[in-house]
C-alpha positions in Angstrom: 24.5 10.5 6.2 23.3 7.7 4.8 21.6 8.8 1.9 22.2 11.1 -1.6 20.6 13.6 -3.0 18.9 13.4 -6.6 21.1 15.0 -9.1 18.6 17.5 -11.4 18.2 14.8 -14.4 16.9 12.5 -12.0 14.9 14.8 -10.4 13.3 15.8 -13.7 12.7 12.6 -14.9 11.0 11.2 -11.5 8.6 14.1 -11.6 7.6 13.7 -15.2 7.1 10.1 -14.2 5.4 10.8 -11.0 3.2 13.5 -12.9 2.3 11.0 -15.7 1.3 8.9 -13.1 -0.6 11.6 -11.3 -2.8 11.8 -14.0 -3.8 7.6 -15.0 -4.6 7.9 -10.8 -6.9 10.6 -11.8 -8.4 8.8 -14.4 -9.3 5.7 -12.8 -10.6 7.7 -10.0 -13.6 7.7 -12.5 -13.6 3.8 -12.9 -16.8 3.3 -11.3 -18.7 4.8 -14.0 -18.0 3.2 -16.3 -17.8 -1.0 -14.0 -19.4 -3.4 -15.5 -21.4 -3.6 -18.9 -24.7 -3.1 -20.3 -26.6 -5.8 -22.1 -30.3 -6.8 -23.4 -32.1 -9.3 -21.7 -34.8 -10.8 -23.1 -38.1 -11.8 -21.0 -41.7 -13.0 -21.8 -41.2 -11.3 -25.0 -39.5 -7.9 -24.4 -36.1 -6.9 -24.3 -34.7 -5.2 -21.0 -31.7 -3.0 -20.5 -29.5 -4.4 -17.9 -26.6 -3.0 -16.3 -24.1 -5.8 -14.8 -21.6 -5.4 -12.3 -19.2 -7.7 -10.7 -20.2 -11.2 -8.8 -23.4 -11.3 -10.5 -25.3 -8.4 -9.6 -27.2 -7.0 -12.1 -29.8 -3.9 -12.4 -32.8 -3.7 -14.6 -33.0 -0.1 -16.3 -36.5 -0.7 -18.1 -37.5 -2.2 -21.1 -36.4 -1.5 -24.8 -36.6 2.2 -25.8 -35.4 5.2 -27.4 -34.3 6.1 -23.8 -32.9 3.0 -23.4 -31.1 2.6 -26.4 -29.7 5.8 -26.1 -27.9 5.0 -22.6 -26.5 2.1 -23.5 -24.8 3.7 -26.8 -23.7 6.3 -24.2 -22.3 3.6 -21.7 -20.6 1.7 -24.3 -18.6 4.6 -26.2 -17.9 6.5 -22.7 -16.2 3.0 -21.5 -14.4 2.5 -25.0 -13.1 6.0 -24.6 -12.2 5.2 -20.2 -10.1 2.1 -22.0 -8.3 3.8 -25.0 -7.2 6.6 -22.3 -6.4 4.2 -19.5 -4.0 2.4 -22.6 -2.3 5.5 -23.6 -1.5 6.6 -20.2 -0.2 3.2 -19.4 1.8 3.3 -22.7 3.6 6.8 -22.0 4.3 5.2 -18.7 6.4 2.1 -19.9 8.3 5.0 -21.9 8.9 6.7 -18.8 9.9 3.4 -17.1 13.0 3.6 -19.5 14.5 6.6 -18.3 13.3 5.8 -14.9 16.0 2.8 -14.8 18.5 4.3 -16.8 18.7 7.1 -13.8 18.6 4.6 -11.1 15.1 5.6 -9.7 14.1 1.9 -10.0 14.1 0.9 -6.3 11.1 -0.6 -4.8 11.0 -4.5 -5.0 8.8 -6.0 -7.6 7.6 -8.9 -5.8 6.6 -6.1 -3.1 4.9 -3.8 -5.6 2.9 -6.5 -6.9 1.6 -7.5 -3.9 1.1 -3.7 -3.3 -1.1 -3.3 -6.4 -2.8 -6.6 -5.7 -4.5 -5.2 -2.5 -5.2 -2.3 -4.1 -7.0 -3.2 -6.7 -9.5 -4.9 -4.0 -9.6 -1.4 -2.3 -8.4 -2.8 0.7 -7.1 0.0 3.3 -3.7 -1.0 4.9 -0.5 0.4 4.9 3.2 -0.8 4.3 5.5 -0.2 7.0 9.0 -1.4 8.1 11.9 -1.0 6.1 9.7 -0.9 2.7 8.7 2.8 3.9 12.1 4.0 3.6 11.5 4.0 -0.5 8.0 6.7 -0.1 10.5 8.8 2.3 13.2 8.7 0.3 10.9 9.7 -2.6 9.6 12.6 -0.7 12.8 13.8 0.0 14.4 13.7 -3.2 16.9 11.2 -2.3 18.6 8.1 -2.7 19.0 6.1 0.5 22.2 3.7 0.9 21.2 0.1 -0.3 22.7 -1.2 3.5 19.6 0.1 4.8 17.1 -0.8 2.3 17.9 -4.8 1.8 15.0 -6.8 3.0 13.4 -10.1 1.6 10.0 -9.3 3.1 7.4 -6.8 3.5 5.0 -5.6 6.5 1.4 -4.7 5.6 -0.4 -3.2 8.5 -3.9 -3.3 8.8 -6.3 -1.6 11.2 -8.5 -4.3 13.2 -11.3 -1.2 14.1 -11.3 -1.6 9.5 -11.7 -5.1 9.8 -15.5 -5.5 8.8 -14.7 -3.3 5.3 -11.6 -5.3 5.2 -13.0 -8.5 5.5 -16.2 -7.6 3.0 -13.5 -5.9 0.4 -11.7 -9.6 1.0 -14.7 -11.7 0.3 -15.1 -14.0 -1.8 -11.5 -14.2 -1.9 -9.0 -14.8 0.8 -6.0 -12.9 2.0 -3.8 -15.6 0.4 -5.9 -15.5 -2.8 -5.1 -12.1 -3.2 -1.5 -12.5 -2.5 -1.6 -15.6 -5.5 -3.0 -12.7 -7.9 0.2 -11.2 -7.5 2.3 -14.2 -7.4 0.5 -18.0 -7.2 3.7 -20.0 -5.7 2.4 -17.7 -2.2 1.8 -20.3 0.6 1.1 -19.7 4.1 4.3 -19.9 6.0 2.6 -21.9 8.7 0.0 -24.8 9.0 -1.0 -22.7 12.2 -4.7 -21.6 12.9 -2.6 -18.2 13.6 -0.4 -18.3 10.7 -0.2 -14.6 9.6 2.6 -14.6 6.8 3.2 -15.8 3.3 5.8 -16.8 1.3 6.5 -17.3 -2.7 9.2 -19.9 -4.0 11.8 -17.3 -4.5 11.6 -17.3 -0.6 10.0 -13.7 -0.3 7.7 -13.3 2.6 4.1 -11.0 3.2 3.6 -10.8 7.0 -0.2 -9.1 7.9 0.1 -7.2 10.7 -2.3 -5.6 12.9 -3.1 -4.0 16.4 -5.0 -5.1 19.0 -6.0 -5.8 22.3 -6.4 -9.7 22.4 -3.5 -12.1 23.6 -1.7 -13.0 20.8 -3.2 -16.7 20.9 -6.9 -16.0 21.1 -8.8 -14.4 17.8 -10.0 -11.4 17.8 -13.1 -9.5 15.9 -11.0 -9.0 12.7 -9.8 -12.9 12.8 -13.0 -14.4 13.3 -14.5 -12.1 9.9 -11.8 -13.6 7.8 -11.8 -17.3 6.4 -11.3 -19.9 8.9 -8.2 -21.2 6.6 -7.2 -17.8 5.4 -3.9 -15.5 6.8 -4.6 -14.1 9.9 -3.0 -10.4 10.7 -1.0 -10.9 13.9 -1.7 -8.5 16.5 1.1 -6.1 17.4 0.5 -4.2 20.6 3.0 -1.0 20.0 1.0 -1.0 16.3 -1.6 1.0 18.2 0.5 4.1 17.8 1.5 3.7 14.1 -2.4 3.3 13.4 -3.3 6.9 15.3 -1.0 8.8 13.2 -1.2 10.2 10.0 -1.3 8.6 7.0 1.7 9.1 5.0 2.2 8.4 1.1 4.4 8.8 -2.1 5.1 8.0 -5.6 7.7 5.4 -5.6 9.3 2.9 -8.5 9.8 -0.3 -8.7 12.2 -2.6 -10.1 11.0 -2.5 -13.7 10.6 1.5 -13.6 6.9 1.3 -13.0 5.4 3.7 -10.8 3.1 2.7 -7.4 1.5 4.7 -4.7 3.0 3.5 -1.2 1.1 4.2 1.8 2.9 3.9 4.8 3.2 5.7 8.4 4.3 9.7 9.2 8.1 9.6 8.9 7.6 10.9 12.5 6.4 7.7 14.0 8.5 5.6 12.0 11.6 7.1 14.5 9.9 7.4 17.4 8.7 3.4 16.8 11.6 2.4 15.4 13.5 3.7 18.4 11.2 1.9 21.1 12.1 -1.2 19.1 15.8 -1.3 19.2 15.7 -0.6 22.8 13.4 -3.3 23.8 15.5 -5.8 25.5 13.5 -9.1 23.7 14.7 -7.7 20.5 17.5 -10.0 18.4 20.3 -7.8 18.4 20.8 -7.4 14.7 17.9 -6.3 14.4 18.5 -3.8 17.2 21.1 -2.7 15.2 19.2 -2.4 12.0 16.1 -0.2 13.6 18.4 2.3 15.5 20.0 3.3 12.4 17.0 3.5 10.5 15.6 5.8 13.4 18.6 7.7 12.9 18.5 8.0 9.0 14.7 9.2 9.1 15.4 11.7 11.6 18.4 12.9 9.8 15.9 13.2 6.8 13.5 14.8 8.8 16.0 17.4 10.1 17.4 18.3 6.6 15.0 17.8 4.0 11.6 16.4 4.9 10.8 20.4 5.9 6.9 20.4 4.5 5.0 17.9 7.1 2.4 19.3 8.7 2.5 20.4 12.8 3.7 17.2 14.5 0.8 17.2 17.3 -1.3 14.3 15.8 2.1 12.2 16.0 3.2 13.2 19.5 -0.4 12.9 20.6 -0.3 8.7 19.4 2.5 8.2 21.1 3.5 7.7 25.3 4.9 10.8 26.4 8.0 7.7 27.9 8.4 6.7 24.6 9.2 10.5 22.8 11.1 11.6 26.2 13.8 8.5 25.4 13.9 8.5 21.6 14.7 12.6 21.9 17.2 12.1 24.8 18.6 9.2 22.6 18.7 11.0 19.6 20.6 14.8 19.5 19.4 15.2 16.0 16.0 14.3 16.4 13.2 16.7 16.2 9.9 16.5 15.2 
């Protein structure tokens, strides 16, 4: 079957830790209200209250008065309360992490987790695909997938080229590579090629940036032109347009330290179709084809036996060509979307 259902204690621990993390996420959703700082600025003999934002942006709220003084006091109190609550929730999560580790739920590679968090802090839209998506599927299904299906020393980061302007804006004034280095300063470009799309750290862990696109592989597309000339440029893979067009799917997973992480990926039905498609390509390496097919069958099993809460598959089916769906259906008796 390729996986084992969670035991009752494991399910309890996972649920409690996930709910606590959801509380932290809800709290962080209010962060914009307390972003930056407020300070007095002396100009031409008068004090003015300024709201300071990141990247040097400042906005005047008016000269010193009882009203502006009250605004500053209220802001400072709200910011202090925000920080105190976040610290308390994070302390609780660290306590829960010990229970997560004790129950063998600390599964997601810590290097990949740090990369995902670094991208999330920049609010960059992306989805993790490939083998690491299995961690999201097992978390939602309440199972533990066998290790032979999970072992990988890389993470594939899918970016939608249609959101190129937004991504480039959120990355600047830094670069994708510098964002990676916030998670691990040893990340370096794998090659000096103009079309380099991946980085590797000193431990050999690899991050691949990929995207859909109509441009030939050796020509820059509009997305790539928006990034810095010496930055990592997501490689375009034609079949990824099917994944881009499918619904988002996310789940809370736990990294190797037991800390929670929301992992965004693609609908598991899309995962099955795409994995089956690449497993049948004659230009795919034999060892990779074998692994792709095994993962497709595994997730098809999860869909059939465990993941019964998914929405209707219409959006997924429309994203893939009829022939791809037909071949997958014929090749896997257990495949049923």
